[in-house]
mmCIF file of the C-alpha atoms, coordinates in Angstrom:
data_MODEL
# 
_entry.id   MODEL 
# 
loop_
_atom_site.group_PDB 
_atom_site.id 
_atom_site.type_symbol 
_atom_site.label_atom_id 
_atom_site.label_alt_id 
_atom_site.label_comp_id 
_atom_site.label_asym_id 
_atom_site.label_entity_id 
_atom_site.label_seq_id 
_atom_site.pdbx_PDB_ins_code 
_atom_site.Cartn_x 
_atom_site.Cartn_y 
_atom_site.Cartn_z 
_atom_site.occupancy 
_atom_site.B_iso_or_equiv 
_atom_site.pdbx_formal_charge 
_atom_site.auth_seq_id 
_atom_site.auth_comp_id 
_atom_site.auth_asym_id 
_atom_site.auth_atom_id 
_atom_site.pdbx_PDB_model_num 
ATOM 1   C CA . MET A 1 1   ? -4.529  3.220   -32.821 1.00 0.00 ? 1   MET A CA 1 
ATOM 2   C CA . ALA A 1 2   ? -6.893  4.658   -35.424 1.00 0.00 ? 2   ALA A CA 1 
ATOM 3   C CA . ASP A 1 3   ? -10.560 3.848   -35.089 1.00 0.00 ? 3   ASP A CA 1 
ATOM 4   C CA . GLY A 1 4   ? -11.570 0.786   -37.121 1.00 0.00 ? 4   GLY A CA 1 
ATOM 5   C CA . TYR A 1 5   ? -7.978  -0.322  -37.818 1.00 0.00 ? 5   TYR A CA 1 
ATOM 6   C CA . LEU A 1 6   ? -8.467  -3.904  -36.633 1.00 0.00 ? 6   LEU A CA 1 
ATOM 7   C CA . GLU A 1 7   ? -11.762 -4.190  -38.465 1.00 0.00 ? 7   GLU A CA 1 
ATOM 8   C CA . LYS A 1 8   ? -10.166 -2.997  -41.710 1.00 0.00 ? 8   LYS A CA 1 
ATOM 9   C CA . ARG A 1 9   ? -7.249  -5.421  -41.343 1.00 0.00 ? 9   ARG A CA 1 
ATOM 10  C CA . MET A 1 10  ? -9.608  -8.330  -40.726 1.00 0.00 ? 10  MET A CA 1 
ATOM 11  C CA . ALA A 1 11  ? -11.654 -7.343  -43.778 1.00 0.00 ? 11  ALA A CA 1 
ATOM 12  C CA . GLU A 1 12  ? -8.486  -7.190  -45.916 1.00 0.00 ? 12  GLU A CA 1 
ATOM 13  C CA . PHE A 1 13  ? -7.379  -10.579 -44.604 1.00 0.00 ? 13  PHE A CA 1 
ATOM 14  C CA . SER A 1 14  ? -10.772 -12.134 -45.315 1.00 0.00 ? 14  SER A CA 1 
ATOM 15  C CA . ALA A 1 15  ? -10.816 -10.699 -48.821 1.00 0.00 ? 15  ALA A CA 1 
ATOM 16  C CA . GLY A 1 16  ? -7.344  -12.074 -49.483 1.00 0.00 ? 16  GLY A CA 1 
ATOM 17  C CA . SER A 1 17  ? -8.334  -15.497 -48.166 1.00 0.00 ? 17  SER A CA 1 
ATOM 18  C CA . LYS A 1 18  ? -11.343 -15.643 -50.461 1.00 0.00 ? 18  LYS A CA 1 
ATOM 19  C CA . LYS A 1 19  ? -9.134  -15.033 -53.470 1.00 0.00 ? 19  LYS A CA 1 
ATOM 20  C CA . THR A 1 20  ? -7.122  -18.188 -52.714 1.00 0.00 ? 20  THR A CA 1 
ATOM 21  C CA . VAL A 1 21  ? -10.169 -20.453 -52.545 1.00 0.00 ? 21  VAL A CA 1 
ATOM 22  C CA . LYS A 1 22  ? -10.691 -22.312 -55.810 1.00 0.00 ? 22  LYS A CA 1 
ATOM 23  C CA . HIS A 1 23  ? -14.298 -23.301 -56.280 1.00 0.00 ? 23  HIS A CA 1 
ATOM 24  C CA . VAL A 1 24  ? -14.897 -26.590 -58.081 1.00 0.00 ? 24  VAL A CA 1 
ATOM 25  C CA . SER A 1 25  ? -18.456 -27.063 -59.260 1.00 0.00 ? 25  SER A CA 1 
ATOM 26  C CA . LEU A 1 26  ? -20.320 -30.309 -58.732 1.00 0.00 ? 26  LEU A CA 1 
ATOM 27  C CA . ASP A 1 27  ? -20.722 -30.622 -62.509 1.00 0.00 ? 27  ASP A CA 1 
ATOM 28  C CA . THR A 1 28  ? -16.921 -30.509 -62.866 1.00 0.00 ? 28  THR A CA 1 
ATOM 29  C CA . LEU A 1 29  ? -16.516 -33.244 -60.248 1.00 0.00 ? 29  LEU A CA 1 
ATOM 30  C CA . PHE A 1 30  ? -19.132 -35.362 -62.027 1.00 0.00 ? 30  PHE A CA 1 
ATOM 31  C CA . GLU A 1 31  ? -17.271 -35.042 -65.332 1.00 0.00 ? 31  GLU A CA 1 
ATOM 32  C CA . LYS A 1 32  ? -13.876 -35.830 -63.782 1.00 0.00 ? 32  LYS A CA 1 
ATOM 33  C CA . ASN A 1 33  ? -15.275 -38.734 -61.783 1.00 0.00 ? 33  ASN A CA 1 
ATOM 34  C CA . ARG A 1 34  ? -14.545 -41.489 -64.305 1.00 0.00 ? 34  ARG A CA 1 
ATOM 35  C CA . SER A 1 35  ? -13.691 -45.179 -63.911 1.00 0.00 ? 35  SER A CA 1 
ATOM 36  C CA . TYR A 1 36  ? -9.909  -45.547 -64.152 1.00 0.00 ? 36  TYR A CA 1 
ATOM 37  C CA . ARG A 1 37  ? -8.470  -49.001 -64.772 1.00 0.00 ? 37  ARG A CA 1 
ATOM 38  C CA . GLY A 1 38  ? -4.838  -47.855 -64.953 1.00 0.00 ? 38  GLY A CA 1 
ATOM 39  C CA . TYR A 1 39  ? -2.904  -45.970 -62.235 1.00 0.00 ? 39  TYR A CA 1 
ATOM 40  C CA . LYS A 1 40  ? 0.463   -44.282 -61.702 1.00 0.00 ? 40  LYS A CA 1 
ATOM 41  C CA . LYS A 1 41  ? 2.853   -46.436 -59.698 1.00 0.00 ? 41  LYS A CA 1 
ATOM 42  C CA . ASP A 1 42  ? 4.864   -43.458 -58.395 1.00 0.00 ? 42  ASP A CA 1 
ATOM 43  C CA . PHE A 1 43  ? 1.890   -42.248 -56.324 1.00 0.00 ? 43  PHE A CA 1 
ATOM 44  C CA . VAL A 1 44  ? 1.136   -44.139 -53.111 1.00 0.00 ? 44  VAL A CA 1 
ATOM 45  C CA . VAL A 1 45  ? -2.349  -43.910 -51.610 1.00 0.00 ? 45  VAL A CA 1 
ATOM 46  C CA . THR A 1 46  ? -2.089  -43.868 -47.821 1.00 0.00 ? 46  THR A CA 1 
ATOM 47  C CA . HIS A 1 47  ? -4.352  -45.294 -45.135 1.00 0.00 ? 47  HIS A CA 1 
ATOM 48  C CA . ASP A 1 48  ? -5.261  -41.736 -44.097 1.00 0.00 ? 48  ASP A CA 1 
ATOM 49  C CA . MET A 1 49  ? -6.353  -40.879 -47.644 1.00 0.00 ? 49  MET A CA 1 
ATOM 50  C CA . LEU A 1 50  ? -8.641  -43.907 -47.745 1.00 0.00 ? 50  LEU A CA 1 
ATOM 51  C CA . LYS A 1 51  ? -10.036 -42.996 -44.316 1.00 0.00 ? 51  LYS A CA 1 
ATOM 52  C CA . ARG A 1 52  ? -10.852 -39.477 -45.547 1.00 0.00 ? 52  ARG A CA 1 
ATOM 53  C CA . ILE A 1 53  ? -12.705 -40.997 -48.492 1.00 0.00 ? 53  ILE A CA 1 
ATOM 54  C CA . VAL A 1 54  ? -14.673 -43.425 -46.307 1.00 0.00 ? 54  VAL A CA 1 
ATOM 55  C CA . ASN A 1 55  ? -15.545 -40.596 -43.912 1.00 0.00 ? 55  ASN A CA 1 
ATOM 56  C CA . VAL A 1 56  ? -18.165 -39.312 -46.382 1.00 0.00 ? 56  VAL A CA 1 
ATOM 57  C CA . ASN A 1 57  ? -20.297 -42.239 -45.221 1.00 0.00 ? 57  ASN A CA 1 
ATOM 58  C CA . THR A 1 58  ? -20.841 -40.436 -41.911 1.00 0.00 ? 58  THR A CA 1 
ATOM 59  C CA . LYS A 1 59  ? -22.640 -37.666 -43.798 1.00 0.00 ? 59  LYS A CA 1 
ATOM 60  C CA . ILE A 1 60  ? -24.546 -39.188 -46.730 1.00 0.00 ? 60  ILE A CA 1 
ATOM 61  C CA . ALA A 1 61  ? -28.078 -40.550 -47.030 1.00 0.00 ? 61  ALA A CA 1 
ATOM 62  C CA . SER A 1 62  ? -28.961 -44.066 -45.881 1.00 0.00 ? 62  SER A CA 1 
ATOM 63  C CA . GLY A 1 63  ? -32.256 -45.907 -46.367 1.00 0.00 ? 63  GLY A CA 1 
ATOM 64  C CA . LYS A 1 64  ? -34.200 -45.901 -43.092 1.00 0.00 ? 64  LYS A CA 1 
ATOM 65  C CA . ASN A 1 65  ? -30.932 -44.467 -41.688 1.00 0.00 ? 65  ASN A CA 1 
ATOM 66  C CA . GLN A 1 66  ? -29.749 -48.047 -41.157 1.00 0.00 ? 66  GLN A CA 1 
ATOM 67  C CA . GLN A 1 67  ? -26.060 -47.298 -41.901 1.00 0.00 ? 67  GLN A CA 1 
ATOM 68  C CA . VAL A 1 68  ? -25.140 -50.970 -42.211 1.00 0.00 ? 68  VAL A CA 1 
ATOM 69  C CA . LEU A 1 69  ? -22.189 -50.613 -44.598 1.00 0.00 ? 69  LEU A CA 1 
ATOM 70  C CA . ARG A 1 70  ? -18.730 -51.408 -43.223 1.00 0.00 ? 70  ARG A CA 1 
ATOM 71  C CA . PHE A 1 71  ? -15.340 -50.771 -44.832 1.00 0.00 ? 71  PHE A CA 1 
ATOM 72  C CA . LYS A 1 72  ? -11.990 -52.550 -44.966 1.00 0.00 ? 72  LYS A CA 1 
ATOM 73  C CA . LEU A 1 73  ? -9.052  -50.359 -46.029 1.00 0.00 ? 73  LEU A CA 1 
ATOM 74  C CA . VAL A 1 74  ? -6.244  -51.968 -48.025 1.00 0.00 ? 74  VAL A CA 1 
ATOM 75  C CA . THR A 1 75  ? -3.064  -50.107 -48.993 1.00 0.00 ? 75  THR A CA 1 
ATOM 76  C CA . LYS A 1 76  ? 0.023   -51.033 -51.015 1.00 0.00 ? 76  LYS A CA 1 
ATOM 77  C CA . GLY A 1 77  ? 1.546   -54.370 -50.017 1.00 0.00 ? 77  GLY A CA 1 
ATOM 78  C CA . ASP A 1 78  ? 0.786   -58.084 -49.970 1.00 0.00 ? 78  ASP A CA 1 
ATOM 79  C CA . ASP A 1 79  ? -2.895  -57.569 -49.134 1.00 0.00 ? 79  ASP A CA 1 
ATOM 80  C CA . ALA A 1 80  ? -3.329  -55.191 -52.083 1.00 0.00 ? 80  ALA A CA 1 
ATOM 81  C CA . ASP A 1 81  ? -1.645  -57.734 -54.353 1.00 0.00 ? 81  ASP A CA 1 
ATOM 82  C CA . PHE A 1 82  ? -4.120  -60.345 -53.128 1.00 0.00 ? 82  PHE A CA 1 
ATOM 83  C CA . VAL A 1 83  ? -7.089  -58.106 -53.908 1.00 0.00 ? 83  VAL A CA 1 
ATOM 84  C CA . LEU A 1 84  ? -5.685  -57.469 -57.382 1.00 0.00 ? 84  LEU A CA 1 
ATOM 85  C CA . GLN A 1 85  ? -5.485  -61.218 -58.033 1.00 0.00 ? 85  GLN A CA 1 
ATOM 86  C CA . ASN A 1 86  ? -9.169  -61.596 -57.136 1.00 0.00 ? 86  ASN A CA 1 
ATOM 87  C CA . ILE A 1 87  ? -10.824 -58.814 -59.145 1.00 0.00 ? 87  ILE A CA 1 
ATOM 88  C CA . LYS A 1 88  ? -11.711 -58.329 -62.806 1.00 0.00 ? 88  LYS A CA 1 
ATOM 89  C CA . LEU A 1 89  ? -11.479 -55.021 -64.667 1.00 0.00 ? 89  LEU A CA 1 
ATOM 90  C CA . GLY A 1 90  ? -12.492 -53.898 -68.164 1.00 0.00 ? 90  GLY A CA 1 
ATOM 91  C CA . GLY A 1 91  ? -15.122 -56.553 -68.787 1.00 0.00 ? 91  GLY A CA 1 
ATOM 92  C CA . MET A 1 92  ? -16.204 -54.876 -72.052 1.00 0.00 ? 92  MET A CA 1 
ATOM 93  C CA . LEU A 1 93  ? -12.624 -54.919 -73.368 1.00 0.00 ? 93  LEU A CA 1 
ATOM 94  C CA . PRO A 1 94  ? -11.441 -58.480 -72.597 1.00 0.00 ? 94  PRO A CA 1 
ATOM 95  C CA . GLU A 1 95  ? -8.919  -58.435 -75.430 1.00 0.00 ? 95  GLU A CA 1 
ATOM 96  C CA . LEU A 1 96  ? -6.917  -55.674 -73.677 1.00 0.00 ? 96  LEU A CA 1 
ATOM 97  C CA . HIS A 1 97  ? -6.434  -57.650 -70.431 1.00 0.00 ? 97  HIS A CA 1 
ATOM 98  C CA . LEU A 1 98  ? -6.842  -54.542 -68.273 1.00 0.00 ? 98  LEU A CA 1 
ATOM 99  C CA . PRO A 1 99  ? -5.187  -53.169 -66.262 1.00 0.00 ? 99  PRO A CA 1 
ATOM 100 C CA . TYR A 1 100 ? -2.008  -52.982 -68.320 1.00 0.00 ? 100 TYR A CA 1 
ATOM 101 C CA . GLN A 1 101 ? 1.088   -54.335 -66.585 1.00 0.00 ? 101 GLN A CA 1 
ATOM 102 C CA . GLY A 1 102 ? 2.664   -51.613 -64.482 1.00 0.00 ? 102 GLY A CA 1 
ATOM 103 C CA . THR A 1 103 ? -0.583  -49.657 -64.051 1.00 0.00 ? 103 THR A CA 1 
ATOM 104 C CA . GLU A 1 104 ? -2.394  -51.881 -61.552 1.00 0.00 ? 104 GLU A CA 1 
ATOM 105 C CA . PRO A 1 105 ? -4.281  -50.253 -58.642 1.00 0.00 ? 105 PRO A CA 1 
ATOM 106 C CA . GLU A 1 106 ? -2.593  -50.667 -55.250 1.00 0.00 ? 106 GLU A CA 1 
ATOM 107 C CA . ALA A 1 107 ? -5.192  -49.358 -52.789 1.00 0.00 ? 107 ALA A CA 1 
ATOM 108 C CA . PHE A 1 108 ? -8.702  -50.619 -52.188 1.00 0.00 ? 108 PHE A CA 1 
ATOM 109 C CA . ILE A 1 109 ? -11.801 -50.083 -50.068 1.00 0.00 ? 109 ILE A CA 1 
ATOM 110 C CA . ILE A 1 110 ? -13.754 -53.300 -49.530 1.00 0.00 ? 110 ILE A CA 1 
ATOM 111 C CA . ILE A 1 111 ? -17.399 -52.481 -48.838 1.00 0.00 ? 111 ILE A CA 1 
ATOM 112 C CA . CYS A 1 112 ? -19.378 -54.924 -46.702 1.00 0.00 ? 112 CYS A CA 1 
ATOM 113 C CA . THR A 1 113 ? -22.868 -55.090 -45.265 1.00 0.00 ? 113 THR A CA 1 
ATOM 114 C CA . SER A 1 114 ? -23.515 -55.921 -41.616 1.00 0.00 ? 114 SER A CA 1 
ATOM 115 C CA . ALA A 1 115 ? -27.112 -56.920 -42.420 1.00 0.00 ? 115 ALA A CA 1 
ATOM 116 C CA . PRO A 1 116 ? -28.640 -59.233 -45.046 1.00 0.00 ? 116 PRO A CA 1 
ATOM 117 C CA . GLU A 1 117 ? -28.545 -57.607 -48.493 1.00 0.00 ? 117 GLU A CA 1 
ATOM 118 C CA . THR A 1 118 ? -31.796 -55.925 -49.564 1.00 0.00 ? 118 THR A CA 1 
ATOM 119 C CA . LYS A 1 119 ? -32.879 -53.460 -52.238 1.00 0.00 ? 119 LYS A CA 1 
ATOM 120 C CA . ILE A 1 120 ? -32.441 -50.592 -49.780 1.00 0.00 ? 120 ILE A CA 1 
ATOM 121 C CA . ILE A 1 121 ? -28.916 -51.726 -48.895 1.00 0.00 ? 121 ILE A CA 1 
ATOM 122 C CA . ASP A 1 122 ? -28.064 -51.967 -52.599 1.00 0.00 ? 122 ASP A CA 1 
ATOM 123 C CA . ILE A 1 123 ? -29.255 -48.377 -53.016 1.00 0.00 ? 123 ILE A CA 1 
ATOM 124 C CA . ASP A 1 124 ? -27.098 -47.374 -50.036 1.00 0.00 ? 124 ASP A CA 1 
ATOM 125 C CA . LEU A 1 125 ? -24.163 -49.134 -51.721 1.00 0.00 ? 125 LEU A CA 1 
ATOM 126 C CA . GLY A 1 126 ? -24.627 -47.068 -54.881 1.00 0.00 ? 126 GLY A CA 1 
ATOM 127 C CA . ILE A 1 127 ? -24.884 -43.821 -52.930 1.00 0.00 ? 127 ILE A CA 1 
ATOM 128 C CA . SER A 1 128 ? -21.782 -44.744 -50.924 1.00 0.00 ? 128 SER A CA 1 
ATOM 129 C CA . MET A 1 129 ? -19.607 -45.677 -53.891 1.00 0.00 ? 129 MET A CA 1 
ATOM 130 C CA . GLN A 1 130 ? -20.566 -42.595 -55.881 1.00 0.00 ? 130 GLN A CA 1 
ATOM 131 C CA . SER A 1 131 ? -20.018 -40.322 -52.889 1.00 0.00 ? 131 SER A CA 1 
ATOM 132 C CA . MET A 1 132 ? -16.615 -41.855 -52.111 1.00 0.00 ? 132 MET A CA 1 
ATOM 133 C CA . SER A 1 133 ? -15.591 -41.586 -55.766 1.00 0.00 ? 133 SER A CA 1 
ATOM 134 C CA . LEU A 1 134 ? -16.537 -37.904 -55.801 1.00 0.00 ? 134 LEU A CA 1 
ATOM 135 C CA . LYS A 1 135 ? -14.537 -37.328 -52.621 1.00 0.00 ? 135 LYS A CA 1 
ATOM 136 C CA . ALA A 1 136 ? -11.535 -39.053 -54.175 1.00 0.00 ? 136 ALA A CA 1 
ATOM 137 C CA . THR A 1 137 ? -11.927 -36.873 -57.273 1.00 0.00 ? 137 THR A CA 1 
ATOM 138 C CA . GLU A 1 138 ? -12.017 -33.765 -55.087 1.00 0.00 ? 138 GLU A CA 1 
ATOM 139 C CA . MET A 1 139 ? -8.744  -34.964 -53.522 1.00 0.00 ? 139 MET A CA 1 
ATOM 140 C CA . GLY A 1 140 ? -7.118  -35.312 -56.943 1.00 0.00 ? 140 GLY A CA 1 
ATOM 141 C CA . LEU A 1 141 ? -7.438  -39.099 -56.976 1.00 0.00 ? 141 LEU A CA 1 
ATOM 142 C CA . ASN A 1 142 ? -9.369  -41.518 -59.156 1.00 0.00 ? 142 ASN A CA 1 
ATOM 143 C CA . CYS A 1 143 ? -11.368 -44.707 -58.642 1.00 0.00 ? 143 CYS A CA 1 
ATOM 144 C CA . VAL A 1 144 ? -13.072 -47.633 -60.275 1.00 0.00 ? 144 VAL A CA 1 
ATOM 145 C CA . MET A 1 145 ? -16.063 -49.460 -58.794 1.00 0.00 ? 145 MET A CA 1 
ATOM 146 C CA . ILE A 1 146 ? -15.627 -53.240 -58.836 1.00 0.00 ? 146 ILE A CA 1 
ATOM 147 C CA . CYS A 1 147 ? -18.408 -55.786 -58.449 1.00 0.00 ? 147 CYS A CA 1 
ATOM 148 C CA . ALA A 1 148 ? -16.662 -58.627 -60.310 1.00 0.00 ? 148 ALA A CA 1 
ATOM 149 C CA . PHE A 1 149 ? -14.472 -60.230 -57.648 1.00 0.00 ? 149 PHE A CA 1 
ATOM 150 C CA . ASN A 1 150 ? -13.981 -63.533 -55.840 1.00 0.00 ? 150 ASN A CA 1 
ATOM 151 C CA . LYS A 1 151 ? -16.144 -62.977 -52.802 1.00 0.00 ? 151 LYS A CA 1 
ATOM 152 C CA . ALA A 1 152 ? -15.148 -66.192 -51.025 1.00 0.00 ? 152 ALA A CA 1 
ATOM 153 C CA . ASN A 1 153 ? -11.408 -65.557 -51.351 1.00 0.00 ? 153 ASN A CA 1 
ATOM 154 C CA . ILE A 1 154 ? -11.683 -61.936 -50.233 1.00 0.00 ? 154 ILE A CA 1 
ATOM 155 C CA . THR A 1 155 ? -13.836 -62.869 -47.235 1.00 0.00 ? 155 THR A CA 1 
ATOM 156 C CA . GLU A 1 156 ? -11.482 -65.640 -46.115 1.00 0.00 ? 156 GLU A CA 1 
ATOM 157 C CA . HIS A 1 157 ? -8.208  -63.773 -46.656 1.00 0.00 ? 157 HIS A CA 1 
ATOM 158 C CA . PHE A 1 158 ? -9.278  -60.676 -44.711 1.00 0.00 ? 158 PHE A CA 1 
ATOM 159 C CA . ARG A 1 159 ? -11.348 -62.633 -42.159 1.00 0.00 ? 159 ARG A CA 1 
ATOM 160 C CA . LEU A 1 160 ? -14.254 -60.345 -42.883 1.00 0.00 ? 160 LEU A CA 1 
ATOM 161 C CA . PRO A 1 161 ? -17.107 -60.671 -40.361 1.00 0.00 ? 161 PRO A CA 1 
ATOM 162 C CA . TYR A 1 162 ? -19.567 -59.389 -42.958 1.00 0.00 ? 162 TYR A CA 1 
ATOM 163 C CA . GLU A 1 163 ? -20.437 -60.073 -46.588 1.00 0.00 ? 163 GLU A CA 1 
ATOM 164 C CA . PRO A 1 164 ? -18.430 -58.000 -49.091 1.00 0.00 ? 164 PRO A CA 1 
ATOM 165 C CA . LEU A 1 165 ? -20.631 -56.343 -51.716 1.00 0.00 ? 165 LEU A CA 1 
ATOM 166 C CA . ALA A 1 166 ? -18.159 -54.350 -53.807 1.00 0.00 ? 166 ALA A CA 1 
ATOM 167 C CA . ILE A 1 167 ? -14.625 -53.001 -53.949 1.00 0.00 ? 167 ILE A CA 1 
ATOM 168 C CA . LEU A 1 168 ? -13.452 -49.490 -54.744 1.00 0.00 ? 168 LEU A CA 1 
ATOM 169 C CA . ALA A 1 169 ? -9.953  -49.223 -56.220 1.00 0.00 ? 169 ALA A CA 1 
ATOM 170 C CA . VAL A 1 170 ? -8.241  -45.884 -55.537 1.00 0.00 ? 170 VAL A CA 1 
ATOM 171 C CA . GLY A 1 171 ? -5.159  -44.253 -57.040 1.00 0.00 ? 171 GLY A CA 1 
ATOM 172 C CA . LYS A 1 172 ? -3.798  -41.532 -59.301 1.00 0.00 ? 172 LYS A CA 1 
ATOM 173 C CA . GLY A 1 173 ? -5.205  -42.253 -62.738 1.00 0.00 ? 173 GLY A CA 1 
ATOM 174 C CA . ALA A 1 174 ? -2.816  -42.914 -65.637 1.00 0.00 ? 174 ALA A CA 1 
ATOM 175 C CA . GLU A 1 175 ? -5.378  -42.857 -68.452 1.00 0.00 ? 175 GLU A CA 1 
ATOM 176 C CA . LYS A 1 176 ? -7.026  -40.305 -70.709 1.00 0.00 ? 176 LYS A CA 1 
ATOM 177 C CA . ILE A 1 177 ? -10.808 -40.582 -70.529 1.00 0.00 ? 177 ILE A CA 1 
ATOM 178 C CA . LYS A 1 178 ? -13.413 -38.647 -72.495 1.00 0.00 ? 178 LYS A CA 1 
ATOM 179 C CA . LEU A 1 179 ? -17.196 -38.593 -72.467 1.00 0.00 ? 179 LEU A CA 1 
ATOM 180 C CA . LYS A 1 180 ? -19.013 -39.007 -75.781 1.00 0.00 ? 180 LYS A CA 1 
ATOM 181 C CA . THR A 1 181 ? -22.618 -37.883 -76.175 1.00 0.00 ? 181 THR A CA 1 
ATOM 182 C CA . ILE A 1 182 ? -24.790 -40.462 -77.935 1.00 0.00 ? 182 ILE A CA 1 
ATOM 183 C CA . SER A 1 183 ? -28.422 -41.039 -78.871 1.00 0.00 ? 183 SER A CA 1 
ATOM 184 C CA . VAL A 1 184 ? -30.484 -43.602 -76.992 1.00 0.00 ? 184 VAL A CA 1 
ATOM 185 C CA . ASP A 1 185 ? -30.299 -46.102 -79.874 1.00 0.00 ? 185 ASP A CA 1 
ATOM 186 C CA . GLU A 1 186 ? -26.464 -46.133 -80.016 1.00 0.00 ? 186 GLU A CA 1 
ATOM 187 C CA . SER A 1 187 ? -24.180 -48.569 -78.199 1.00 0.00 ? 187 SER A CA 1 
ATOM 188 C CA . ARG A 1 188 ? -23.396 -47.738 -74.573 1.00 0.00 ? 188 ARG A CA 1 
ATOM 189 C CA . ALA A 1 189 ? -20.263 -49.894 -74.516 1.00 0.00 ? 189 ALA A CA 1 
ATOM 190 C CA . TYR A 1 190 ? -17.069 -48.016 -73.626 1.00 0.00 ? 190 TYR A CA 1 
ATOM 191 C CA . TYR A 1 191 ? -14.168 -48.336 -76.067 1.00 0.00 ? 191 TYR A CA 1 
ATOM 192 C CA . ARG A 1 192 ? -10.611 -47.138 -76.751 1.00 0.00 ? 192 ARG A CA 1 
ATOM 193 C CA . VAL A 1 193 ? -9.148  -45.377 -79.778 1.00 0.00 ? 193 VAL A CA 1 
ATOM 194 C CA . ASP A 1 194 ? -5.493  -44.260 -80.012 1.00 0.00 ? 194 ASP A CA 1 
ATOM 195 C CA . GLY A 1 195 ? -5.029  -44.676 -76.274 1.00 0.00 ? 195 GLY A CA 1 
ATOM 196 C CA . VAL A 1 196 ? -8.108  -42.622 -75.324 1.00 0.00 ? 196 VAL A CA 1 
ATOM 197 C CA . HIS A 1 197 ? -10.865 -44.313 -73.318 1.00 0.00 ? 197 HIS A CA 1 
ATOM 198 C CA . TYR A 1 198 ? -14.307 -43.137 -74.514 1.00 0.00 ? 198 TYR A CA 1 
ATOM 199 C CA . VAL A 1 199 ? -17.404 -43.414 -72.332 1.00 0.00 ? 199 VAL A CA 1 
ATOM 200 C CA . PRO A 1 200 ? -20.751 -43.010 -74.176 1.00 0.00 ? 200 PRO A CA 1 
ATOM 201 C CA . LYS A 1 201 ? -23.432 -41.067 -72.310 1.00 0.00 ? 201 LYS A CA 1 
ATOM 202 C CA . VAL A 1 202 ? -27.013 -40.711 -73.560 1.00 0.00 ? 202 VAL A CA 1 
ATOM 203 C CA . LYS A 1 203 ? -27.933 -37.083 -74.197 1.00 0.00 ? 203 LYS A CA 1 
ATOM 204 C CA . ILE A 1 204 ? -30.396 -35.210 -71.983 1.00 0.00 ? 204 ILE A CA 1 
ATOM 205 C CA . GLU A 1 205 ? -33.121 -35.065 -74.646 1.00 0.00 ? 205 GLU A CA 1 
ATOM 206 C CA . ASP A 1 206 ? -33.295 -38.868 -74.731 1.00 0.00 ? 206 ASP A CA 1 
ATOM 207 C CA . ILE A 1 207 ? -33.583 -39.471 -70.985 1.00 0.00 ? 207 ILE A CA 1 
ATOM 208 C CA . LEU A 1 208 ? -36.459 -37.056 -70.350 1.00 0.00 ? 208 LEU A CA 1 
ATOM 209 C CA . LEU A 1 209 ? -39.966 -38.549 -70.420 1.00 0.00 ? 209 LEU A CA 1 
# 
C-alpha cells in the first residue's frame, strides 16, 4: 500500500464530512425563535423530543448553581387537552381568541421550582425558557412561553410536588411571524395584518445608554 494512503483517505473523508455540516448562526436562531400560538396538527411532538429540549438545563447557567427547576413533560392526549383548557394565549389580541381552532398546541413542558420562588429563581426560569426555546428552534420546532395559566388546576391534575411557574408549549408552528424595527416611543404591542403576525422590536440605537 502506498505511503500515506490511509492518511489521505481520512483527510478526504473529513473534508467531505465538513461539507455536509450546515452551520446555523446564533443570530439566525434568535430571529427564528418567535412565540407561536398556532401549530400544525399533522406533526406530533414526542416525549423524546421534549426530553432533548429539557436536557439543555443540564448545561446552562443557574444562580448560585442551585438548579432547582423541575420539569413535567406532557404530550398529545388527554393530559395535553387539560393543559390547553387551563392556559391563555394571545393576551394582546383578545378579539382573535387565539389559538385558532385546529391549530392548538398539543405538547407542553411544565416548569416547576423545588424551592421557594426568589428573584434568582425567576432569572433561572428566564434563562431556562429561552434556552429550551432556542433548542426547539434548532430542532425545527417552535414554542410559546406561557405564564397565564390556572396554577391550582395544573398542580392538582398532575399531582405536582412543586409549584409550577410557567409552561412552554412546543410544536411545529403554523403561523407567519415577522419582526418589525421600531423607535422607543412606538407601541410594543404585537399585531396581525393579512395573516402575518408582527412583533415590534426597539432598534439598537434606542437601547444603548
